[in-house]
N, C-alpha and C positions, 0 to 999 in steps of 0.2 A: 504494500499500499505505500502510496506517496501522499505528500501534503494536498493535492488535488482531488483525492481519493483512491478508488481501488485500481490497480494497473491491470487486473486480469480476473477473470472468473475460472481460469482453467484450473485442473486439478495439479497440474504440475507446479505452477506457482503457488498453489497453497501448499503443497509439500514443502517447497523451497521456505516457508515462513511458519513451518509449526512450531519451530522451537522457540519462536518468540510469542505464540499463543499461550496465556496462562490458564490453563486449562486441563484436566484430567480426560474429558471426553470431548471428542470433536463431532458434532452432529451436522450431517450432511442433508440439506434439503434434497428433494427427489432428482436423482442425477438421470433419470431415464428420458430417452428421446420424446420431446413433447410435439403436441400436434396444435394448429392453429386454426383449422377451418371446419366448416359445418358440411358434412358429405352431402346432405339434402340440397342444401342451398348454395353451397360453394362459398360462402360469407366468411370473411376474416372475423374471427370471434375473440381472438386473443386479447387477454386484459393486460392493456398498456403495451408498449412499445415491443417489449420482450416476450410477453404472454407470461402463464403462470405455470411453473414447475409441475403443479397438481394435475395439469391436463395432460395426461401420459398416452403418447400415442403408441408407445410399445415397452412393456417390461423388461424386455431383452435386448434393449439397445441403450446405449449410453448417448446422451445428448452430444451432438457433435460439436458444440460451442465451448464445451467443457475440456476436450481433447487438443492436443497438439496436431496440426494438420500434420497427414503423413509425408509430406514432402519436406517438413523440417525435422524428420526424425532418423536418427541412424539406427538403423536395425541391427547394425553388428554390436552397437554398445548395448542396446536393449536386450539383446541375446545373451552377451558376455554376462550381464549382470543377473540373468536368471529371470527376466520380466517377460522375456518374449517367449512364450510357451504354444508347443503344437496343440495341446488341448483347446486353447483358445482359438486358434485359426481354425481348427476341425470344426468347432462348434459354431463358430460366426458363420462359417461356409455353409453347414447343415441348416441354419436357422434363415439365411437370405435364401437358400433354394428351396426350403419349405413354403416360403411367402411367394417365391416368383413362379413356381412350378417347374422350375428348371433342375438339372442335375448337373454339378460342375465337380471338378476334382479340386480338394483343397491343396494349396501349396505347403510345401515342408518348409519349415523356419531356414533350413539350409538355404532355400531356394529365395527367400524374401531378403536373406541376408546378401545372396551373392548379386541378386538383380539390382540392389540400391532401391531407393525410395521411387524416384521418379520412373523407373522403368517399371518397378511392383504396381505403382498407380494405373500407367497404361495397361499393363498385361493384367491385372486384377480386379481393378476399379476403386475408385476412392472410398466408396463408402463402406465397403467390407473392412478395408485397413483402417478406417478411422475406429471401428468396433475394435479391432485386434489393439490398436493403440491405447485406446481408452481402458480396456481391461488392465493393460500392462501398467497404465499410470496411476488408475485407482489402487492397484496392488502395491506400487510403489508407496503411495501415499499411506497406506496401511502399515506397511513394512517400517517405513520413517517413523510413524506414529508410536508403533510398539518399540522401537530402539528408545525412543523418548520416554517409554512408561505412560503412554496415552494410548485410550481406545477411540475406535471411529464407529459411530453408528450413522444410520441412514434412514430417510423418512420412507415409509412403506405406505404406498395409497391403496386402500383397500376398498374406497367408496366409489371410484368412478376413473373413467378415461377421457381422453380429449373427444371431441366430436367428430374426428375424422379417424379414430383409430380402428384398424383392420378388424378387430374383434366385433365390432357393431355389424359387418355384414357377414362375417363368419359365424358368430354366435349370437344372433338378437335376441334369445331368450335369455340371455344373461343380463339385459339391460331391462330397466322401468320405462316402459313405452308410453306414449300418449294415445289419442284415441284414432290418430292416423299411422300408428304403428312405428312413429319414429322415438329417437330417444327423449325422455322428457326434460325439461328445463328445472334444474334441480334451484330450490329457494327455500331458505331457511331466515323467516323474519323479514328484515329489510335487505337481506342478501341474496342476490339473484347471481347464481353460477351458471352463466350462460355459456361458458367456453367448455363444459364437460357434460359428459353423458354420464347418467347416474346407473350404478350396476344394481340389479333386482338379487341382492346377496342372502337373504334369508331362505333357508331352506333349498337353496339351489347348489345341490352338492357339486355338479360337473363345474360350476365356477369356483367354488369354494377349493376344491381340488387343484384346479389352476393356480390360484393367489397362494396357496400353501406352498407353492413350489419356488414362487420368486425368491423370497429372502433367503432361503438355504442355498440356493445357485448363488446368489452374488456373495455370500459369506463365503462359500467354498471356494469361489472363483477368485476373489480379490481380498480375503482373509479380514473382511470387515467382522466388527465384533457384536453385532446386535442391531436393533430397529427402535425406531420412534414409530408408533402406530396413530396414524393421521385420524384425528376424531372417534376415538377408541370407544367412547360412550354411545356411539350410534350403531356399532356392530355387534351382531348376535352373539352371545356370550359363548355358546358351546362352540362357534366356529373359533373365537379367540382363543378357548382353551386349547383346541386343536392346533392352531396356530401357534401358540406358545410352546406346546410341546414340540412341535415340529422344528421349530427354532433351535429348542434346546437339546433336540436330539442330534442336530448338526453340530453345536458348541454348547455343551453344559454350561460354561461361564458366560453364555450370551446375555446382552443387556436388552431387556423388552421395556420400553418407555411408553406410557399411554398418555396421550391428550385427552383431556375432558373437561367439557364446561358444564357439565350436569350437577347437580347437588351431590354432597358428598355421600348420602345414604344410597344414592343411585350408584356411586363409582366403586364403592368398597367390593364389589364382587367383579371388578374388571381383574383379569388374570395377568396381571403384569407385576415386574419388579419395581419400577418406579412408576409415579404418576404424578402429573402437574396440572394446576388449576389456573385459570385465568382470573385475576384479582380486578377485574375491570370496575365492578360495582365499588369496591374499597378505593380503588386509586381515584376515582372520580369524587367520591363523597368524604372518604375520612379525614378529618382534620388531625387526628392523633395517629399515633402506630399501635394504639391498642386493639382496634379491631382487626388489624392484620395479624399482630401477635397471637389473638385468640382463635383466628384462623388457622393459623399454622400449626398451634397445639392441637387443634381439632382433627387436622389432618393426620398429624403423627399418631393420633390417639384411635383413628379409625381404621387403619389398615394393618394386616398382620406383620408381625415382626419381622424385621429384614426388608420390608417396602420402604423404598425412599420417598418420600413425599416432597415435591416440589412446588413452587408458585411462580407466577411471572406476571408481569403488570401489562403486556401487549403481544398482539401478534399481528399476521398480516390482516388479520379482519377486524381490526381495532386501530384507532389513532395511536399515535407513539405518546408514551406517559408523559413524557417530558413537556410536549407542546400541550397538553390538557391542563397540566400544573402551570405552565409558563402563561396560559390564558386568564386561569383563576387567580394567579397573583398578580399578573398586571392589573386586573380589573380591580382587584383588593387594594392595589397602590394608590389607583387613581381615585378610588373612594375615600380612603382613609389617610389623611396627611401626616396623622400621629404615627402610624404603621410606616409609612415610606420614609419619614425622618430617621427612624431606628436603623431601617436597612441601609440608608444611604450612608450611614456612618460604616458601614462595613462592606460596602462596594462603590460602584460609579454612582455619579449623579445622574446618569441616565436610567430613566425609569425601565426601560425593556431590559437593559444589562441586569437590573436588580432582580427583576422578575424571573428571567433566566436562571440566574444564580440560586435564587430561592427553590426554583424546579429542579435544579441538579443536585441541591442539597437534600429535597425530599427524595 
């Protein structure tokens, strides 16, 4: 990262700065290839300029934007470091062939090394090589994290795909459909998820079996240490228990982190090792720390021994906590000159800077 912002979102650059990240667990947002369009309308439905990583087009492809372009990669160095594996090449070729209906022969790692990047792209195609490189770089990230005593988990999306995912045409019965037979637009309260197609997960055994394999695949392939379950409170508990068992069959020490927005009495039976809850109500309305402390104590008392209960002030569905506090304190300073006078003794005479200082302190 530079003074002007993040230099890159690529996996390789994250690996380079792991040592400077003061955390024991690195949590990756969904790294799967995203989708941007609606199959029926052809409309670009992405959220924002980059789109949402939760609009997954393919659970077995890495987002190419996160991967070093193959023409910038030295296959010899990658193979020498043990990062370029024949299993990856064979698997990537088989998955592309299954999608395209073609049958091609996967190259040997020695052939990729001998050909070099430019020739390899011309001969075997950029898209396949991106996926091979992506697996190598994700594996390198995990190996470096382990050297530093850190663990790496990733966001496992269970509720939806993008609206242009191949699964929509391959398995339409896996989706919640509208009257016209198209995937429904998902909406929760004021939030409209128009960029995703919602799975019909409950009692859908074929879909559940498909999703059960996603996390173990990436954990085995790239040495990832566990998952964060997106919106775990909305997922059928029986399926979650199967999923947790499947993940910990792959790695008995795997971390399984559950996101929940539901009341604690509904969350206690979510089968996870860690759970975290959004403190939106508290951070909007609490003037003192006591309600926050009481809530955290309630969390720790509600879950089974060994469960790590955490909390957070914001996520991608909520405003930044600092922005909310800044707005509140700025208004308070404008309305109360005595309060403003006290705070100006400890900060700038600029009311905006004082309000931001107050927000950051909170």
